[in-house]
C-alpha positions in Angstrom: 8.7 31.8 10.2 11.4 30.8 7.5 14.0 28.4 9.0 16.8 27.2 6.7 18.6 23.5 6.9 22.0 23.6 5.3 23.3 19.9 3.8 19.6 19.1 3.7 21.0 16.0 1.2 21.9 14.5 4.1 20.8 11.3 6.6 20.1 14.2 9.3 18.9 17.5 7.7 16.5 15.1 5.2 14.3 13.8 8.1 14.9 17.2 10.1 13.5 19.2 6.5 10.6 16.6 6.8 9.7 16.9 10.4 10.0 21.1 10.0 7.1 20.6 7.0 4.9 18.1 8.8 5.0 21.2 11.5 4.2 23.8 8.6 7.2 25.9 9.0 8.8 27.3 6.0 11.8 25.3 5.1 14.3 25.6 2.8 17.0 22.9 2.5 20.4 22.8 1.1 21.8 20.4 -0.9 25.5 19.6 -2.8 26.1 16.0 -3.8 23.3 14.6 -1.6 23.9 10.8 0.3 20.5 10.1 0.2 17.3 10.5 -2.6 16.3 13.9 -1.6 12.6 13.1 -4.6 11.7 10.9 -1.5 11.2 14.0 0.3 7.7 16.0 0.1 7.2 18.4 -3.6 6.7 21.0 -1.3 9.8 21.4 0.5 11.9 23.9 -1.5 15.3 22.1 -1.8 18.0 24.2 -3.7 21.2 22.9 -4.9 23.9 25.2 -2.8 27.8 24.5 -2.4 28.4 26.3 0.9 32.3 26.8 0.0 30.4 29.3 -2.5 30.0 31.6 -0.8 27.9 34.1 -3.1 25.2 31.2 -3.4 24.6 31.5 0.4 24.5 35.0 0.2 22.0 34.6 -2.3 19.6 32.3 0.3 20.1 34.7 3.0 19.3 37.4 2.0 16.1 36.0 -0.5 14.6 34.4 2.5 16.5 35.5 5.4 16.0 32.3 7.7 15.3 33.3 11.4 17.0 29.2 12.2 19.8 28.0 9.9 20.6 25.0 11.4 23.8 24.2 9.6 24.4 20.6 8.9 26.0 21.1 5.3 29.6 19.0 6.0 32.1 16.6 4.9 31.4 14.2 7.7 33.2 11.1 7.3 36.5 10.9 9.5 37.5 7.9 6.5 37.3 10.1 3.5 39.0 13.2 5.3 42.2 11.0 5.6 41.7 10.7 1.9 40.2 13.9 1.1 41.8 16.3 3.8 41.7 19.4 1.6 38.1 18.9 0.7 37.4 18.0 4.4 39.0 21.6 5.8 37.6 23.5 3.0 33.8 22.5 3.3 33.3 22.1 6.7 35.6 25.5 8.2 34.7 27.5 4.7 31.5 27.0 4.5 30.8 28.1 7.9 32.7 30.8 7.7 30.1 31.8 4.2 27.1 30.8 6.7 28.2 33.5 9.0 29.3 36.0 6.5 26.2 35.4 4.8 24.4 37.1 8.0 26.7 39.4 8.5 25.8 40.9 4.6 21.8 40.7 5.4 22.2 42.8 8.7 25.1 45.5 6.6 22.8 45.7 3.4 19.5 44.4 3.5 17.8 44.0 7.0 19.8 45.8 10.5 17.4 44.1 12.7 17.7 40.5 11.6 19.0 38.1 14.1 19.0 34.6 13.4 19.9 31.5 16.0 22.3 29.5 14.1 22.9 25.8 14.8 26.6 24.4 14.2 26.1 20.9 13.6 29.5 20.3 15.1 31.3 16.7 16.6 32.4 14.3 18.8 35.3 13.7 16.7 36.8 17.0 18.4 37.5 15.1 21.2 39.7 12.4 19.9 42.0 11.2 22.2 40.4 13.1 25.4 38.1 10.0 25.0 41.0 7.6 25.0 42.3 9.1 28.1 39.0 8.6 30.1 37.9 5.5 32.4 35.2 4.4 34.9 32.5 6.9 35.1 34.6 9.3 33.5 33.6 8.0 30.1 31.1 11.0 29.9 32.5 13.5 28.4 31.6 17.0 29.5 31.3 19.9 27.0 34.7 21.1 28.9 36.9 18.5 28.5 40.2 19.0 25.8 39.9 19.0 22.3 42.6 16.4 20.4 41.1 15.4 17.2 42.5 12.1 16.4 41.7 13.0 11.9 41.5 15.6 9.8 37.6 15.7 9.6 38.2 15.9 13.7 40.6 19.0 13.2 37.8 20.2 10.8 35.8 20.3 13.2 37.1 21.8 15.7 37.8 24.8 13.3 34.3 24.8 13.0 33.3 24.9 16.2 35.6 27.4 17.1 35.3 29.9 14.6 31.5 29.8 15.4 32.2 30.8 19.0 34.1 33.5 17.5 31.4 35.0 15.3 29.2 35.3 18.4 32.0 36.9 21.0 32.7 39.1 18.0 29.7 40.0 15.7 27.4 38.8 18.1 25.6 36.6 16.0 23.3 33.7 17.5 24.9 30.3 17.6 24.4 26.6 19.3 27.5 24.4 18.8 25.8 21.2 18.9 28.9 18.5 19.2 27.1 15.5 17.9 27.7 12.5 18.8 27.3 9.1 17.2 23.6 8.9 15.8 22.3 6.6 12.8 18.3 5.9 11.0 17.0 5.2 7.7 18.5 6.9 4.4 22.1 6.6 6.8 24.9 5.2 4.7 28.0 4.3 5.9 28.1 3.9 9.2 28.1 0.7 11.6 24.6 0.4 11.8 23.3 1.3 8.2 26.5 -0.8 6.6 25.3 -4.1 8.8 21.5 -3.5 8.8 22.1 -3.0 4.6 24.8 -6.6 4.3 21.7 -8.2 7.0 18.6 -8.1 4.2 21.5 -8.6 1.6 22.3 -12.1 3.8 17.8 -12.8 4.1 18.0 -12.2 -0.1 20.8 -14.3 -0.4 20.6 -16.7 1.9 23.7 -16.3 2.6 24.4 -15.4 6.7 27.6 -13.4 6.3 28.1 -10.5 7.9 31.4 -8.1 6.7 32.5 -6.1 9.9 35.4 -4.0 11.3 36.2 -3.9 15.4 33.2 -5.4 17.1 35.2 -4.6 20.4 34.9 -1.1 19.8 31.9 0.5 21.9 29.5 3.4 21.2 26.9 5.6 22.3 24.6 5.3 19.4 21.1 7.4 19.0 18.9 7.6 16.5 18.6 10.6 14.8 14.8 11.1 15.5 16.8 12.2 18.8 19.2 14.2 17.3 16.7 16.2 15.1 14.5 16.8 18.2 17.8 18.1 20.5 19.2 20.5 18.0 15.2 22.2 17.5 15.2 22.4 21.1 18.7 23.9 20.7 17.5 26.5 18.6 14.4 27.5 21.3 16.4 27.1 24.4 20.3 27.0 24.0 22.4 29.2 25.1 23.9 31.2 22.8 27.7 31.1 22.1 27.5 27.5 23.9 28.7 24.7 23.1 26.1 21.5 24.2 26.9 17.2 23.8 24.4 15.6 21.7 24.9 11.6 22.7 23.0 8.4 23.5 23.4 8.2 27.4 23.5 4.0 27.0 26.9 2.3 25.2 26.9 -0.4 23.0 29.7 -2.9 21.9 29.5 -2.9 17.7 28.9 -7.1 18.8 25.5 -6.0 20.7 24.7 -4.2 17.3 24.9 -7.7 15.5 23.3 -9.6 18.1 19.9 -7.1 17.6 20.3 -7.5 14.4 19.8 -11.7 14.7 17.8 -11.2 17.0 15.2 -9.0 14.6 15.7 -10.9 11.4 15.5 -14.1 13.2 19.2 -15.9 12.0 22.8 -16.3 13.3 25.3 -14.1 10.9 28.8 -15.6 10.3 31.4 -12.9 10.8 34.0 -12.0 8.6 36.5 -9.9 10.0 37.6 -7.4 7.0 41.1 -5.7 7.6 40.0 -2.8 5.2 37.5 -2.0 7.6 40.2 -1.4 10.8 40.8 2.2 11.5 44.5 3.4 12.0 43.3 4.8 15.1 40.1 5.2 16.9 39.1 6.1 19.6 38.2 3.4 22.3 34.4 4.5 23.1 32.5 7.5 22.3 30.0 8.9 24.9 29.1 12.5 25.9 27.6 14.0 29.1 24.1 15.6 28.3 23.4 17.2 31.5 24.2 20.5 30.5 21.7 19.7 27.6 19.1 18.2 29.7 19.3 21.2 32.1 19.1 23.8 28.9 16.3 22.1 26.8 14.8 19.1 28.8 15.8 16.9 26.0 15.7 13.3 27.1 16.0 10.3 24.3 13.0 8.2 23.7 14.3 5.6 20.8 15.5 2.6 22.1 18.5 0.6 19.8 15.8 -2.3 19.1 13.5 0.3 17.3 15.8 1.9 15.3 17.5 -1.4 14.1 13.9 -2.7 13.1 13.1 0.9 11.2 16.2 0.5 9.5 16.0 -3.0 8.4 12.3 -2.4 7.3 13.7 0.7 5.8 16.8 -1.5 3.6 13.5 -4.2 2.6 11.7 -1.7 0.7 14.7 0.1 -1.1 16.8 -2.8 -2.1 
């Protein structure tokens, strides 16, 4: 079957199209200003340039390929960037999602009335925002029913994306799964804590100057490997309940200082910590971790990749690419 992955130029999307290709699926990926080197992808993967904000380009792809599964990952995905470029963030994340659903409607109207794809929409834990700061003890594992109180334009854009997808399910009966994704990382990732720290650690190895520039090391995050995330998204497409929202989160919580210690162990050297004020956010969730009991119940998903393995793979990736 045809499978479409928007945002295949990003970290998660690039790994997803690779995995789908390995499984023998006919996968089509879209990209626009990719954050990864798409030349690393196998040549047989069809990669199409597409700005999801431009609806006609999205419509053209869906009319031609009529994918049975759509993984909508294309987004402006950095909270810090959203403060600097709020218009672009809202436009890409909300209007880009509208373009995908409207394209499905046009396929049904003009080409194939029986067209009935499942759309997995990559939403975000950033939707919960301040709610996460109000949880304590065992209650820090936030459920999908929690109040959505985002703390930055990116989080607001993801609430809009989440709810616009839901209304297309209710009003147009387009099967969609809203995947509220918590922190993930892996090879090809840039501009998150684990990728930044592993990158700087390899630079330290090369230079012999074992220093590490950091932000707040007391922040706690539940970080999962992108391979576990991709597996969850694919399981949701097959087994998730249309119209529902699902958390996808690591069940293991790490302080950022824990990540530093794992890196030090891997490289066999201690690192001098230099806290950079520029890396400190004006507001920050104290802990970000999701209750994944619904995901596990409906799909059978389980987390399989340890953080130690993720860090080892990322260090090796940077050693090969620097």
